[in-house]
KEDO-689555 format. One record per residue: residue in three letters; residue number from 1; x, y negated, z of N, C-alpha, C, O, CB in turn. Coordinates in steps of 0.2 Angstrom, whole numbers, plus 5000, padded with zeros to 4 digits. Glycine has a CB too. Layout:
BEGIN
@type = ALA, seq = NUM, nX = X, nY = Y, nZ = Z, caX = X, caY = Y, caZ = Z, cX = X, cY = Y, cZ = Z, oX = X, oY = Y, oZ = Z, cbX = X, cbY = Y, cbZ = Z
...
//
This chain:
BEGIN
@type = MET, seq = 1, nX = 4257, nY = 4782, nZ = 5290, caX = 4256, caY = 4784, caZ = 5283, cX = 4253, cY = 4791, cZ = 5283, oX = 4256, oY = 4796, oZ = 5286, cbX = 4262, cbY = 4783, cbZ = 5279
@type = MET, seq = 2, nX = 4247, nY = 4793, nZ = 5280, caX = 4244, caY = 4799, caZ = 5280, cX = 4246, cY = 4803, cZ = 5273, oX = 4242, oY = 4807, oZ = 5271, cbX = 4237, cbY = 4798, cbZ = 5280
@type = SER, seq = 3, nX = 4252, nY = 4802, nZ = 5270, caX = 4254, caY = 4805, caZ = 5264, cX = 4254, cY = 4813, cZ = 5265, oX = 4253, oY = 4816, oZ = 5260, cbX = 4260, cbY = 4803, cbZ = 5262
@type = ASN, seq = 4, nX = 4256, nY = 4815, nZ = 5271, caX = 4256, caY = 4823, caZ = 5272, cX = 4250, cY = 4826, cZ = 5273, oX = 4250, oY = 4832, oZ = 5273, cbX = 4261, cbY = 4824, cbZ = 5277
@type = ILE, seq = 5, nX = 4244, nY = 4822, nZ = 5273, caX = 4238, caY = 4826, caZ = 5274, cX = 4235, cY = 4826, cZ = 5267, oX = 4234, oY = 4821, oZ = 5264, cbX = 4233, cbY = 4822, cbZ = 5279
@type = THR, seq = 6, nX = 4233, nY = 4832, nZ = 5265, caX = 4231, caY = 4833, caZ = 5258, cX = 4224, cY = 4835, cZ = 5258, oX = 4222, oY = 4838, oZ = 5264, cbX = 4235, cbY = 4838, cbZ = 5254
@type = PRO, seq = 7, nX = 4220, nY = 4835, nZ = 5253, caX = 4213, caY = 4837, caZ = 5253, cX = 4212, cY = 4845, cZ = 5255, oX = 4207, oY = 4847, oZ = 5258, cbX = 4209, cbY = 4836, cbZ = 5246
@type = SER, seq = 8, nX = 4218, nY = 4849, nZ = 5253, caX = 4217, caY = 4856, caZ = 5255, cX = 4218, cY = 4857, cZ = 5263, oX = 4215, oY = 4861, oZ = 5265, cbX = 4222, cbY = 4859, cbZ = 5251
@type = THR, seq = 9, nX = 4222, nY = 4853, nZ = 5266, caX = 4222, caY = 4853, caZ = 5273, cX = 4216, cY = 4851, cZ = 5277, oX = 4216, oY = 4852, oZ = 5283, cbX = 4228, cbY = 4850, cbZ = 5276
@type = MET, seq = 10, nX = 4212, nY = 4846, nZ = 5274, caX = 4207, caY = 4843, caZ = 5277, cX = 4201, cY = 4848, cZ = 5277, oX = 4196, oY = 4847, oZ = 5281, cbX = 4205, cbY = 4837, cbZ = 5274
@type = SER, seq = 11, nX = 4201, nY = 4853, nZ = 5273, caX = 4195, caY = 4858, caZ = 5272, cX = 4188, cY = 4854, cZ = 5271, oX = 4183, oY = 4856, oZ = 5275, cbX = 4194, cbY = 4862, cbZ = 5278
@type = MET, seq = 12, nX = 4189, nY = 4849, nZ = 5267, caX = 4182, caY = 4845, caZ = 5266, cX = 4181, cY = 4845, cZ = 5258, oX = 4186, oY = 4843, oZ = 5255, cbX = 4183, cbY = 4838, cbZ = 5269
@type = SER, seq = 13, nX = 4175, nY = 4846, nZ = 5256, caX = 4173, caY = 4845, caZ = 5249, cX = 4168, cY = 4839, cZ = 5249, oX = 4167, oY = 4836, oZ = 5254, cbX = 4170, cbY = 4851, cbZ = 5246
@type = LYS, seq = 14, nX = 4165, nY = 4838, nZ = 5244, caX = 4161, caY = 4832, caZ = 5243, cX = 4154, cY = 4833, cZ = 5247, oX = 4151, oY = 4829, oZ = 5249, cbX = 4159, cbY = 4830, cbZ = 5236
@type = THR, seq = 15, nX = 4153, nY = 4840, nZ = 5248, caX = 4146, caY = 4842, caZ = 5252, cX = 4147, cY = 4845, cZ = 5258, oX = 4142, oY = 4845, oZ = 5262, cbX = 4143, cbY = 4846, cbZ = 5248
@type = THR, seq = 16, nX = 4153, nY = 4847, nZ = 5260, caX = 4154, caY = 4851, caZ = 5266, cX = 4160, cY = 4849, cZ = 5270, oX = 4165, oY = 4847, oZ = 5267, cbX = 4153, cbY = 4858, cbZ = 5265
@type = LEU, seq = 17, nX = 4160, nY = 4850, nZ = 5276, caX = 4166, caY = 4849, caZ = 5281, cX = 4166, cY = 4855, cZ = 5285, oX = 4162, oY = 4856, oZ = 5289, cbX = 4165, cbY = 4842, cbZ = 5284
@type = GLU, seq = 18, nX = 4171, nY = 4859, nZ = 5285, caX = 4173, caY = 4864, caZ = 5289, cX = 4173, cY = 4862, cZ = 5296, oX = 4178, oY = 4859, oZ = 5298, cbX = 4178, cbY = 4868, cbZ = 5287
@type = VAL, seq = 19, nX = 4169, nY = 4865, nZ = 5301, caX = 4170, caY = 4863, caZ = 5308, cX = 4175, cY = 4868, cZ = 5311, oX = 4173, oY = 4874, oZ = 5312, cbX = 4163, cbY = 4864, cbZ = 5311
@type = LYS, seq = 20, nX = 4181, nY = 4866, nZ = 5312, caX = 4186, caY = 4870, caZ = 5316, cX = 4190, cY = 4865, cZ = 5320, oX = 4189, oY = 4859, oZ = 5319, cbX = 4190, cbY = 4874, cbZ = 5310
@type = PRO, seq = 21, nX = 4195, nY = 4867, nZ = 5323, caX = 4199, caY = 4863, caZ = 5327, cX = 4203, cY = 4858, cZ = 5322, oX = 4206, oY = 4860, oZ = 5317, cbX = 4204, cbY = 4867, cbZ = 5332
@type = TYR, seq = 22, nX = 4204, nY = 4852, nZ = 5324, caX = 4207, caY = 4847, caZ = 5320, cX = 4212, cY = 4843, cZ = 5325, oX = 4210, oY = 4842, oZ = 5331, cbX = 4202, cbY = 4842, cbZ = 5316
@type = THR, seq = 23, nX = 4217, nY = 4840, nZ = 5322, caX = 4221, caY = 4835, caZ = 5326, cX = 4218, cY = 4828, cZ = 5325, oX = 4214, oY = 4827, oZ = 5321, cbX = 4228, cbY = 4836, cbZ = 5324
@type = MET, seq = 24, nX = 4221, nY = 4824, nZ = 5329, caX = 4218, caY = 4817, caZ = 5329, cX = 4220, cY = 4814, cZ = 5321, oX = 4216, oY = 4811, oZ = 5318, cbX = 4222, cbY = 4812, cbZ = 5334
@type = LYS, seq = 25, nX = 4226, nY = 4816, nZ = 5319, caX = 4228, caY = 4813, caZ = 5312, cX = 4224, cY = 4816, cZ = 5307, oX = 4222, oY = 4813, oZ = 5302, cbX = 4235, cbY = 4815, cbZ = 5311
@type = GLU, seq = 26, nX = 4222, nY = 4823, nZ = 5307, caX = 4218, caY = 4826, caZ = 5302, cX = 4211, cY = 4823, cZ = 5303, oX = 4208, oY = 4822, oZ = 5297, cbX = 4217, cbY = 4834, cbZ = 5304
@type = MET, seq = 27, nX = 4208, nY = 4822, nZ = 5309, caX = 4201, caY = 4819, caZ = 5309, cX = 4201, cY = 4812, cZ = 5306, oX = 4197, oY = 4810, oZ = 5302, cbX = 4199, cbY = 4818, cbZ = 5316
@type = ALA, seq = 28, nX = 4207, nY = 4808, nZ = 5307, caX = 4207, caY = 4801, caZ = 5304, cX = 4207, cY = 4802, cZ = 5297, oX = 4204, oY = 4798, oZ = 5294, cbX = 4214, cbY = 4798, cbZ = 5307
@type = ALA, seq = 29, nX = 4211, nY = 4807, nZ = 5294, caX = 4211, caY = 4807, caZ = 5287, cX = 4204, cY = 4809, cZ = 5284, oX = 4202, oY = 4807, oZ = 5278, cbX = 4217, cbY = 4813, cbZ = 5285
@type = ILE, seq = 30, nX = 4200, nY = 4813, nZ = 5287, caX = 4194, caY = 4815, caZ = 5285, cX = 4189, cY = 4809, cZ = 5285, oX = 4185, oY = 4808, oZ = 5280, cbX = 4191, cbY = 4820, cbZ = 5290
@type = TYR, seq = 31, nX = 4190, nY = 4804, nZ = 5290, caX = 4186, caY = 4798, caZ = 5290, cX = 4190, cY = 4792, cZ = 5286, oX = 4187, oY = 4787, oZ = 5286, cbX = 4185, cbY = 4796, cbZ = 5296
@type = CYS, seq = 32, nX = 4195, nY = 4794, nZ = 5283, caX = 4199, caY = 4789, caZ = 5278, cX = 4200, cY = 4783, cZ = 5282, oX = 4199, oY = 4777, oZ = 5279, cbX = 4194, cbY = 4787, cbZ = 5272
@type = ILE, seq = 33, nX = 4203, nY = 4784, nZ = 5288, caX = 4205, caY = 4778, caZ = 5292, cX = 4212, cY = 4780, cZ = 5295, oX = 4214, oY = 4785, oZ = 5295, cbX = 4201, cbY = 4776, cbZ = 5298
@type = SER, seq = 34, nX = 4215, nY = 4775, nZ = 5298, caX = 4222, caY = 4776, caZ = 5301, cX = 4221, cY = 4780, cZ = 5308, oX = 4215, oY = 4780, oZ = 5310, cbX = 4226, cbY = 4770, cbZ = 5303
@type = ALA, seq = 35, nX = 4226, nY = 4784, nZ = 5310, caX = 4225, caY = 4787, caZ = 5316, cX = 4224, cY = 4783, cZ = 5322, oX = 4221, oY = 4784, oZ = 5327, cbX = 4232, cbY = 4791, cbZ = 5317
@type = ARG, seq = 36, nX = 4227, nY = 4776, nZ = 5322, caX = 4226, caY = 4771, caZ = 5327, cX = 4219, cY = 4769, cZ = 5327, oX = 4216, oY = 4768, oZ = 5333, cbX = 4231, cbY = 4765, cbZ = 5326
@type = SER, seq = 37, nX = 4216, nY = 4768, nZ = 5322, caX = 4209, caY = 4766, caZ = 5322, cX = 4204, cY = 4771, cZ = 5324, oX = 4200, oY = 4770, oZ = 5328, cbX = 4207, cbY = 4764, cbZ = 5315
@type = PHE, seq = 38, nX = 4206, nY = 4778, nZ = 5322, caX = 4202, caY = 4783, caZ = 5324, cX = 4202, cY = 4784, cZ = 5332, oX = 4197, oY = 4785, oZ = 5335, cbX = 4204, cbY = 4790, cbZ = 5321
@type = ALA, seq = 39, nX = 4208, nY = 4783, nZ = 5335, caX = 4209, caY = 4784, caZ = 5342, cX = 4205, cY = 4778, cZ = 5345, oX = 4202, oY = 4780, oZ = 5351, cbX = 4217, cbY = 4783, cbZ = 5344
@type = THR, seq = 40, nX = 4204, nY = 4773, nZ = 5343, caX = 4200, caY = 4767, caZ = 5345, cX = 4193, cY = 4770, cZ = 5345, oX = 4189, oY = 4768, oZ = 5350, cbX = 4201, cbY = 4761, cbZ = 5342
@type = TRP, seq = 41, nX = 4190, nY = 4772, nZ = 5340, caX = 4184, caY = 4775, caZ = 5339, cX = 4182, cY = 4780, cZ = 5344, oX = 4177, oY = 4780, oZ = 5348, cbX = 4182, cbY = 4778, cbZ = 5332
@type = ILE, seq = 42, nX = 4187, nY = 4785, nZ = 5345, caX = 4186, caY = 4791, caZ = 5350, cX = 4186, cY = 4788, cZ = 5357, oX = 4182, oY = 4790, oZ = 5361, cbX = 4192, cbY = 4796, cbZ = 5349
@type = LYS, seq = 43, nX = 4190, nY = 4783, nZ = 5359, caX = 4190, caY = 4780, caZ = 5365, cX = 4183, cY = 4778, cZ = 5367, oX = 4181, oY = 4779, oZ = 5373, cbX = 4195, cbY = 4774, cbZ = 5366
@type = LYS, seq = 44, nX = 4179, nY = 4775, nZ = 5362, caX = 4173, caY = 4773, caZ = 5364, cX = 4168, cY = 4778, cZ = 5365, oX = 4163, oY = 4777, oZ = 5368, cbX = 4170, cbY = 4768, cbZ = 5358
@type = ILE, seq = 45, nX = 4169, nY = 4784, nZ = 5362, caX = 4164, caY = 4789, caZ = 5363, cX = 4167, cY = 4795, cZ = 5367, oX = 4164, oY = 4801, oZ = 5368, cbX = 4162, cbY = 4792, cbZ = 5356
@type = GLU, seq = 46, nX = 4172, nY = 4794, nZ = 5370, caX = 4176, caY = 4799, caZ = 5374, cX = 4171, cY = 4802, cZ = 5380, oX = 4171, oY = 4808, oZ = 5381, cbX = 4182, cbY = 4796, cbZ = 5378
@type = PRO, seq = 47, nX = 4167, nY = 4798, nZ = 5383, caX = 4162, caY = 4801, caZ = 5388, cX = 4158, cY = 4807, cZ = 5385, oX = 4156, oY = 4811, oZ = 5389, cbX = 4158, cbY = 4796, cbZ = 5392
@type = HIS, seq = 48, nX = 4156, nY = 4806, nZ = 5379, caX = 4152, caY = 4811, caZ = 5376, cX = 4156, cY = 4817, cZ = 5373, oX = 4153, oY = 4823, oZ = 5373, cbX = 4148, cbY = 4808, cbZ = 5370
@type = VAL, seq = 49, nX = 4162, nY = 4815, nZ = 5370, caX = 4166, caY = 4820, caZ = 5367, cX = 4171, cY = 4824, cZ = 5372, oX = 4172, oY = 4830, oZ = 5371, cbX = 4170, cbY = 4817, cbZ = 5361
@type = GLY, seq = 50, nX = 4173, nY = 4821, nZ = 5377, caX = 4178, caY = 4824, caZ = 5381, cX = 4185, cY = 4823, cZ = 5379, oX = 4186, oY = 4821, oZ = 5373, cbX = 4177, cbY = 4831, cbZ = 5382
@type = ARG, seq = 51, nX = 4190, nY = 4823, nZ = 5383, caX = 4197, caY = 4822, caZ = 5381, cX = 4199, cY = 4829, cZ = 5378, oX = 4197, oY = 4834, oZ = 5380, cbX = 4202, cbY = 4821, cbZ = 5387
@type = LYS, seq = 52, nX = 4203, nY = 4828, nZ = 5373, caX = 4206, caY = 4834, caZ = 5370, cX = 4211, cY = 4837, cZ = 5374, oX = 4215, oY = 4834, oZ = 5377, cbX = 4209, cbY = 4833, cbZ = 5362
@type = GLN, seq = 53, nX = 4211, nY = 4844, nZ = 5374, caX = 4216, caY = 4847, caZ = 5378, cX = 4221, cY = 4850, cZ = 5373, oX = 4220, oY = 4854, oZ = 5369, cbX = 4213, cbY = 4853, cbZ = 5382
@type = GLY, seq = 54, nX = 4227, nY = 4847, nZ = 5374, caX = 4232, caY = 4849, caZ = 5369, cX = 4232, cY = 4845, cZ = 5363, oX = 4231, oY = 4839, oZ = 5363, cbX = 4232, cbY = 4856, cbZ = 5367
@type = ARG, seq = 55, nX = 4234, nY = 4848, nZ = 5358, caX = 4235, caY = 4844, caZ = 5351, cX = 4228, cY = 4843, cZ = 5347, oX = 4228, oY = 4839, oZ = 5343, cbX = 4240, cbY = 4847, cbZ = 5347
@type = TYR, seq = 56, nX = 4224, nY = 4848, nZ = 5348, caX = 4218, caY = 4848, caZ = 5344, cX = 4211, cY = 4847, cZ = 5348, oX = 4211, oY = 4848, oZ = 5354, cbX = 4218, cbY = 4855, cbZ = 5341
@type = PHE, seq = 57, nX = 4207, nY = 4844, nZ = 5344, caX = 4200, caY = 4844, caZ = 5346, cX = 4197, cY = 4850, cZ = 5345, oX = 4198, oY = 4853, oZ = 5340, cbX = 4195, cbY = 4838, cbZ = 5343
@type = ASN, seq = 58, nX = 4193, nY = 4853, nZ = 5350, caX = 4190, caY = 4860, caZ = 5349, cX = 4184, cY = 4859, cZ = 5345, oX = 4182, oY = 4854, oZ = 5343, cbX = 4189, cbY = 4863, cbZ = 5355
@type = VAL, seq = 59, nX = 4181, nY = 4865, nZ = 5343, caX = 4176, caY = 4865, caZ = 5338, cX = 4170, cY = 4861, cZ = 5341, oX = 4166, oY = 4857, oZ = 5337, cbX = 4174, cbY = 4872, cbZ = 5337
@type = HIS, seq = 60, nX = 4168, nY = 4862, nZ = 5347, caX = 4163, caY = 4858, caZ = 5351, cX = 4164, cY = 4851, cZ = 5350, oX = 4160, oY = 4847, oZ = 5349, cbX = 4162, cbY = 4860, cbZ = 5358
@type = GLN, seq = 61, nX = 4170, nY = 4848, nZ = 5351, caX = 4172, caY = 4841, caZ = 5351, cX = 4171, cY = 4839, cZ = 5344, oX = 4169, oY = 4833, oZ = 5343, cbX = 4179, cbY = 4840, cbZ = 5354
@type = VAL, seq = 62, nX = 4173, nY = 4843, nZ = 5339, caX = 4173, caY = 4840, caZ = 5332, cX = 4165, cY = 4839, cZ = 5330, oX = 4163, oY = 4834, oZ = 5327, cbX = 4176, cbY = 4846, cbZ = 5327
@type = ARG, seq = 63, nX = 4161, nY = 4844, nZ = 5333, caX = 4154, caY = 4843, caZ = 5331, cX = 4151, cY = 4837, cZ = 5335, oX = 4147, oY = 4834, oZ = 5332, cbX = 4150, cbY = 4849, cbZ = 5334
@type = MET, seq = 64, nX = 4153, nY = 4836, nZ = 5341, caX = 4151, caY = 4830, caZ = 5344, cX = 4153, cY = 4823, cZ = 5341, oX = 4149, oY = 4819, oZ = 5340, cbX = 4153, cbY = 4830, cbZ = 5352
@type = ILE, seq = 65, nX = 4159, nY = 4823, nZ = 5339, caX = 4162, caY = 4818, caZ = 5335, cX = 4158, cY = 4816, cZ = 5329, oX = 4156, oY = 4810, oZ = 5327, cbX = 4170, cbY = 4820, cbZ = 5333
@type = ILE, seq = 66, nX = 4156, nY = 4821, nZ = 5325, caX = 4152, caY = 4820, caZ = 5319, cX = 4145, cY = 4818, cZ = 5321, oX = 4142, oY = 4814, oZ = 5317, cbX = 4152, cbY = 4827, cbZ = 5315
@type = GLU, seq = 67, nX = 4143, nY = 4821, nZ = 5326, caX = 4136, caY = 4819, caZ = 5328, cX = 4136, cY = 4811, cZ = 5330, oX = 4131, oY = 4808, oZ = 5329, cbX = 4134, cbY = 4823, cbZ = 5334
@type = LYS, seq = 68, nX = 4141, nY = 4809, nZ = 5334, caX = 4141, caY = 4802, caZ = 5336, cX = 4144, cY = 4797, cZ = 5331, oX = 4141, oY = 4791, oZ = 5331, cbX = 4146, cbY = 4802, cbZ = 5342
@type = LEU, seq = 69, nX = 4149, nY = 4799, nZ = 5326, caX = 4151, caY = 4794, caZ = 5322, cX = 4147, cY = 4795, cZ = 5315, oX = 4148, oY = 4791, oZ = 5310, cbX = 4158, cbY = 4795, cbZ = 5321
@type = GLY, seq = 70, nX = 4144, nY = 4801, nZ = 5314, caX = 4141, caY = 4802, caZ = 5308, cX = 4145, cY = 4806, cZ = 5303, oX = 4151, oY = 4807, oZ = 5304, cbX = 4138, cbY = 4796, cbZ = 5304
@type = LEU, seq = 71, nX = 4143, nY = 4809, nZ = 5298, caX = 4146, caY = 4812, caZ = 5293, cX = 4152, cY = 4808, cZ = 5289, oX = 4150, oY = 4802, oZ = 5287, cbX = 4142, cbY = 4816, cbZ = 5288
@type = PRO, seq = 72, nX = 4158, nY = 4810, nZ = 5288, caX = 4162, caY = 4806, caZ = 5285, cX = 4160, cY = 4806, cZ = 5277, oX = 4158, oY = 4811, oZ = 5275, cbX = 4169, cbY = 4808, cbZ = 5286
@type = GLY, seq = 73, nX = 4162, nY = 4800, nZ = 5274, caX = 4161, caY = 4800, caZ = 5267, cX = 4159, cY = 4793, cZ = 5264, oX = 4159, oY = 4789, oZ = 5268, cbX = 4155, cbY = 4805, cbZ = 5265
@type = THR, seq = 74, nX = 4158, nY = 4793, nZ = 5258, caX = 4157, caY = 4786, caZ = 5255, cX = 4150, cY = 4786, cZ = 5252, oX = 4148, oY = 4790, oZ = 5249, cbX = 4163, cbY = 4784, cbZ = 5250
@type = ILE, seq = 75, nX = 4147, nY = 4780, nZ = 5253, caX = 4140, caY = 4779, caZ = 5250, cX = 4141, cY = 4779, cZ = 5243, oX = 4145, oY = 4776, oZ = 5240, cbX = 4137, cbY = 4773, cbZ = 5253
@type = GLY, seq = 76, nX = 4136, nY = 4783, nZ = 5240, caX = 4136, caY = 4784, caZ = 5233, cX = 4140, cY = 4790, cZ = 5230, oX = 4140, oY = 4790, oZ = 5223, cbX = 4139, cbY = 4778, cbZ = 5230
@type = GLU, seq = 77, nX = 4143, nY = 4794, nZ = 5234, caX = 4147, caY = 4800, caZ = 5231, cX = 4142, cY = 4805, cZ = 5230, oX = 4143, oY = 4811, oZ = 5228, cbX = 4152, cbY = 4802, cbZ = 5236
//
């Protein structure tokens, strides 16, 4: 359950996403999916993104994730 992730901790508004280190759970919340689903997505693009070192994806990895998966959001917002 992602109840402890709030919009203020995601640093995302309707038009911008702050590129900074994020945990797997925070990235999943940004993409509005479960952490388990996000882990599956990351596994598929890991050769391009690289393995995270420690708890966070670094800034370069976050940029690569966004490049490979696209910007998070809903069509029509």
